[in-house]
C-alpha positions in Angstrom: 92.6 86.2 -124.9 93.6 82.7 -126.9 95.2 80.6 -124.4 96.5 77.3 -124.5 98.4 75.1 -121.7 100.8 72.2 -122.7 101.0 69.8 -119.8 103.0 66.6 -121.6 103.1 64.6 -117.8 100.5 62.0 -118.3 100.2 62.1 -113.7 97.8 64.5 -112.2 100.0 66.7 -110.1 100.4 69.8 -108.2 101.2 71.5 -111.7 99.1 70.3 -113.9 95.9 70.8 -111.0 97.1 74.5 -111.2 96.7 74.6 -115.1 93.4 73.1 -114.8 92.5 75.7 -112.3 93.7 78.6 -114.2 92.0 77.1 -117.6 88.2 76.8 -116.1 88.9 80.3 -114.3 90.1 82.2 -117.6 87.7 80.5 -119.5 84.3 81.7 -116.9 85.8 85.3 -117.3 85.7 84.5 -121.7 88.7 83.5 -122.8 89.1 81.4 -125.8 91.6 78.0 -123.2 93.1 75.2 -124.9 94.3 72.7 -122.1 96.3 70.1 -124.5 97.8 66.7 -123.2 98.2 63.4 -123.4 95.9 61.0 -124.3 94.0 58.6 -121.9 96.1 59.8 -119.0 95.5 60.8 -115.3 95.6 64.2 -116.2 92.9 63.9 -118.9 90.3 62.4 -117.0 90.8 65.1 -114.5 90.4 68.2 -116.8 87.0 69.7 -116.9 85.2 68.9 -119.6 83.1 71.7 -121.3 84.9 74.0 -119.1 87.5 74.4 -121.7 88.9 72.8 -124.5 90.7 69.7 -124.0 92.8 68.9 -126.7 94.4 65.2 -126.4 98.0 65.4 -128.3 101.0 62.8 -127.7 103.8 63.5 -126.5 106.4 60.6 -126.2 107.0 62.0 -130.2 110.6 62.8 -131.1 111.2 66.8 -131.0 110.4 67.7 -134.3 107.3 65.9 -134.3 106.1 67.2 -131.2 107.4 71.1 -131.9 105.1 70.4 -135.5 101.9 69.2 -133.8 102.0 72.0 -131.5 102.8 74.4 -134.0 98.9 73.2 -135.6 97.3 73.7 -132.6 98.4 77.3 -132.2 97.8 78.1 -136.0 94.5 76.5 -136.0 93.0 78.4 -132.4 95.2 81.3 -133.0 96.8 81.1 -130.2 98.1 84.3 -128.7 100.2 82.3 -125.1 101.1 79.4 -124.1 102.0 78.5 -120.6 104.2 75.3 -119.4 106.5 73.9 -116.6 109.4 72.1 -118.1 112.1 72.9 -120.0 110.8 70.4 -122.9 107.3 71.9 -122.7 109.8 75.4 -123.0 112.0 73.8 -125.8 108.4 72.3 -127.8 106.7 75.4 -127.2 108.7 77.6 -127.9 109.4 76.0 -131.4 106.1 75.7 -132.2 105.3 79.2 -131.9 108.6 80.0 -133.8 107.1 78.2 -137.1 104.0 79.6 -136.2 104.5 83.1 -136.0 102.4 83.6 -133.1 102.4 83.1 -129.2 104.4 83.8 -126.2 105.4 80.9 -123.8 105.1 82.0 -120.3 107.2 79.2 -118.6 105.8 78.7 -114.6 107.6 77.5 -111.4 106.2 75.2 -109.7 106.0 76.5 -105.8 109.6 76.7 -104.0 111.3 75.4 -107.2 114.1 77.6 -108.5 114.6 77.6 -112.6 117.6 75.1 -114.2 117.4 75.9 -117.7 119.0 73.6 -119.7 120.8 74.4 -123.4 118.1 73.3 -125.1 115.7 75.9 -123.0 118.0 78.1 -123.6 118.5 78.2 -127.2 114.4 78.3 -126.7 114.6 81.8 -125.4 115.7 83.2 -128.5 112.9 81.4 -130.6 109.7 83.0 -128.6 108.9 85.8 -126.4 109.7 84.5 -123.1 108.1 84.9 -119.9 108.3 83.7 -116.4 105.7 82.7 -113.5 106.7 82.1 -110.2 104.5 80.9 -107.1 106.1 83.2 -104.7 108.1 86.5 -104.0 110.5 84.7 -102.4 110.4 81.9 -105.9 111.0 84.7 -108.2 113.8 86.5 -106.0 116.2 83.8 -106.0 115.5 82.9 -109.6 118.6 83.5 -111.5 118.8 86.2 -114.2 117.4 84.6 -117.9 119.0 85.8 -120.6 116.3 87.3 -123.7 113.6 87.2 -121.1 111.5 89.9 -122.9 108.4 89.8 -120.6 108.6 91.4 -117.1 108.6 87.9 -114.3 105.9 88.0 -112.5 104.2 85.8 -109.3 101.2 84.5 -109.2 100.2 82.5 -106.0 98.4 79.3 -105.8 94.5 79.3 -104.6 92.0 77.1 -103.7 88.1 77.6 -103.3 87.8 78.2 -99.8 83.6 77.8 -100.2 84.1 74.5 -101.5 85.6 73.0 -98.4 82.6 73.7 -96.2 79.8 71.0 -98.4 83.2 68.0 -98.4 81.8 65.3 -96.0 84.5 63.7 -93.5 85.2 59.9 -94.8 83.7 56.8 -92.7 86.2 56.2 -90.9 85.8 52.8 -91.3 87.0 52.8 -95.3 90.5 54.0 -93.0 89.8 50.9 -90.6 89.3 52.8 -88.0 87.1 50.6 -86.5 88.5 50.2 -82.8 87.7 53.1 -80.6 88.7 57.3 -80.8 91.8 58.2 -82.7 93.8 60.9 -83.8 94.6 61.5 -87.0 98.0 63.4 -88.2 97.9 63.6 -91.9 101.1 63.0 -94.1 101.6 64.3 -97.6 104.3 63.2 -99.2 105.8 62.9 -102.6 109.1 61.1 -104.3 111.2 63.7 -103.5 110.2 63.1 -99.7 111.2 60.5 -98.6 113.6 61.4 -95.3 111.6 63.6 -94.3 108.6 61.5 -94.4 110.5 59.1 -93.2 111.5 61.6 -89.7 107.8 61.7 -89.6 107.8 58.2 -89.3 110.2 58.0 -86.3 108.0 61.1 -84.6 105.4 58.9 -84.5 107.3 56.0 -83.3 108.0 58.1 -80.4 104.7 59.6 -79.6 103.0 55.9 -79.7 104.0 54.3 -76.5 101.9 57.5 -74.6 99.5 58.2 -77.6 98.0 55.2 -78.9 94.9 56.5 -80.5 97.4 58.1 -83.1 97.3 57.3 -86.3 99.4 58.2 -89.4 97.5 58.8 -92.6 100.1 58.5 -95.3 99.3 60.4 -98.9 101.2 59.9 -101.9 101.9 56.8 -102.7 104.3 56.0 -105.9 107.8 54.6 -105.6 108.6 56.0 -102.2 105.6 53.9 -100.7 107.2 50.5 -100.3 110.3 51.4 -98.5 108.0 53.9 -95.9 106.5 50.9 -95.2 109.3 48.8 -94.5 110.8 51.9 -92.1 107.4 51.7 -90.2 107.6 48.0 -89.5 111.4 48.7 -88.7 109.8 50.7 -85.7 107.3 48.6 -85.1 105.0 51.4 -85.5 102.7 49.4 -89.0 99.3 49.2 -86.1 99.9 52.8 -86.7 100.1 53.9 -89.5 97.8 53.7 -93.1 98.8 54.4 -96.3 96.2 55.2 -99.1 96.5 55.0 -102.9 94.8 57.3 -105.3 91.5 55.7 -105.2 90.3 57.8 -101.7 89.5 61.1 -102.1 91.8 62.9 -99.8 90.0 66.3 -98.6 87.3 63.8 -97.4 90.4 62.0 -95.3 91.4 65.9 -94.7 88.2 66.4 -92.6 88.6 63.5 -90.5 92.1 65.2 -89.4 93.3 66.7 -86.4 96.6 67.7 -87.6 98.5 67.8 -91.5 101.7 67.4 -92.0 103.2 68.5 -95.7 107.2 67.3 -96.8 105.9 67.0 -100.2 107.7 69.8 -102.1 106.6 71.6 -105.3 102.7 73.2 -106.3 102.0 69.6 -104.4 103.1 70.3 -101.1 101.7 73.3 -101.7 98.4 72.9 -102.8 98.1 70.3 -99.7 98.5 73.1 -97.2 95.9 75.1 -98.8 93.4 72.1 -98.3 94.5 71.6 -95.1 94.4 74.9 -94.1 91.1 75.5 -96.1 89.5 72.3 -94.1 90.8 74.3 -90.6 93.4 71.7 -89.6 96.5 73.1 -88.4 100.1 72.8 -90.2 103.2 71.0 -88.9 105.8 72.2 -91.7 110.2 71.7 -92.0 112.1 75.1 -91.7 113.2 75.4 -95.4 110.5 73.7 -97.4 107.6 74.8 -99.2 104.7 74.3 -96.3 106.9 76.2 -94.1 106.0 79.5 -97.0 102.4 79.4 -96.1 102.4 78.2 -92.2 102.9 81.6 -90.0 104.5 79.5 -87.2 102.1 79.6 -84.1 99.5 81.1 -85.9 98.4 78.5 -88.3 99.9 75.8 -87.6 104.0 75.0 -86.2 107.3 75.3 -88.0 110.0 73.1 -86.9 113.5 72.5 -87.3 114.4 69.7 -90.1 115.2 66.9 -88.9 114.8 66.9 -85.5 112.4 63.8 -84.5 112.2 64.8 -81.0 111.8 68.4 -80.8 108.7 67.7 -83.3 107.3 65.0 -81.3 107.2 67.1 -78.2 106.2 70.1 -80.1 103.0 67.7 -81.3 102.3 66.4 -78.0 101.6 69.8 -76.8 99.5 70.0 -79.5 97.1 66.8 -79.5 96.9 68.1 -75.4 95.1 71.6 -76.4 92.0 70.9 -78.4 91.5 75.1 -77.8 94.9 75.8 -79.9 94.1 73.3 -82.7 90.5 75.0 -83.5 92.5 78.7 -82.9 94.5 77.6 -85.2 92.6 76.1 -87.8 90.1 78.9 -88.0 92.9 81.2 -88.5 94.1 79.5 -91.3 91.1 79.3 -92.7 90.7 82.9 -92.6 94.1 83.1 -94.3 93.1 81.4 -97.2 90.2 83.0 -97.9 91.9 86.3 -97.6 95.5 85.6 -99.5 95.3 82.4 -101.2 92.1 81.8 -103.1 91.5 80.8 -107.3 90.0 84.4 -107.6 93.8 85.6 -107.0 95.4 83.2 -109.0 93.3 84.1 -111.7 93.0 87.4 -111.4 97.2 87.6 -111.5 98.1 85.3 -114.3 95.0 86.9 -116.4 97.7 90.0 -116.1 100.4 88.1 -117.1 98.9 86.4 -119.9 97.7 90.0 -121.0 100.7 91.5 -120.7 102.5 88.7 -122.6 100.2 88.8 -125.0 101.1 92.3 -126.4 103.3 91.9 -129.7 104.9 95.3 -129.1 106.5 94.4 -125.4 108.3 91.4 -127.6 
């Protein structure tokens, strides 16, 4: 198969991480894989040159120009399947496939996300053979009917390589300014859309701080919400208990120090954060209705809390902090769950089946 992943966003996101993992896995199996991304971007810097072809391609272009640029890539490489994530990516890929007279377009939804097709992307459904890929059965069931979709929707669960977490070296406590005695670390992964949930995490820490002065909250995320969250922490008088880390830190090294993890981020970012925690043997805290809750059996690999209830959350976390054996059991169960259900091999298997089906022109 000749497959192209089209990534138009310059930032390294969970969706870009999924595409890179799929590209590596498919390339290892003998498929010809190309990843098209913005030049000199964070995505390009994180891709694995040599494992597959990396094609820098400008994306901040008028729509028709972007379609023509991608059409050239499809024709030169005889691409059979293009994988995209957004409305504009789908429109560009469908237009390029129509002009090149080749390639089906697989639109992948992030974990917990539902397709909302714009008028332009609805027209794109007519331009090239469209297919849809979801991260979980629940996402596929929630998806609205897609007119003109000639390919059967597929579920491709996210996955990681569990054995790699065994070799992660924990971050030095001094790198987190943890130099004044023993600490318990609660690591929280947030994003721009989860500001309200991240604020609830700060309120929980404020409730816990008087009786747990050793507790430190490490916030992983960065971006626009950080200043607001810093101000919120200051208003709650827990600034000394909260550590904000920028993207320069090794997230996995930080997770190796964690006692608990709380995921409030959504989409693929949130899903990968949960899988990273579980594979690192860290119990996960999630709120009901969040992406994280899809991956956390309550009471087994972590706890699922009612959304926004700071007092109940503080009580539940206090109980976990008091029982190291329970945390260890949850961490071990999480590691087993990832190794069984959420490996990168299973993810590549499922996507390979979807790509092979999409590349069968008789199904168009």
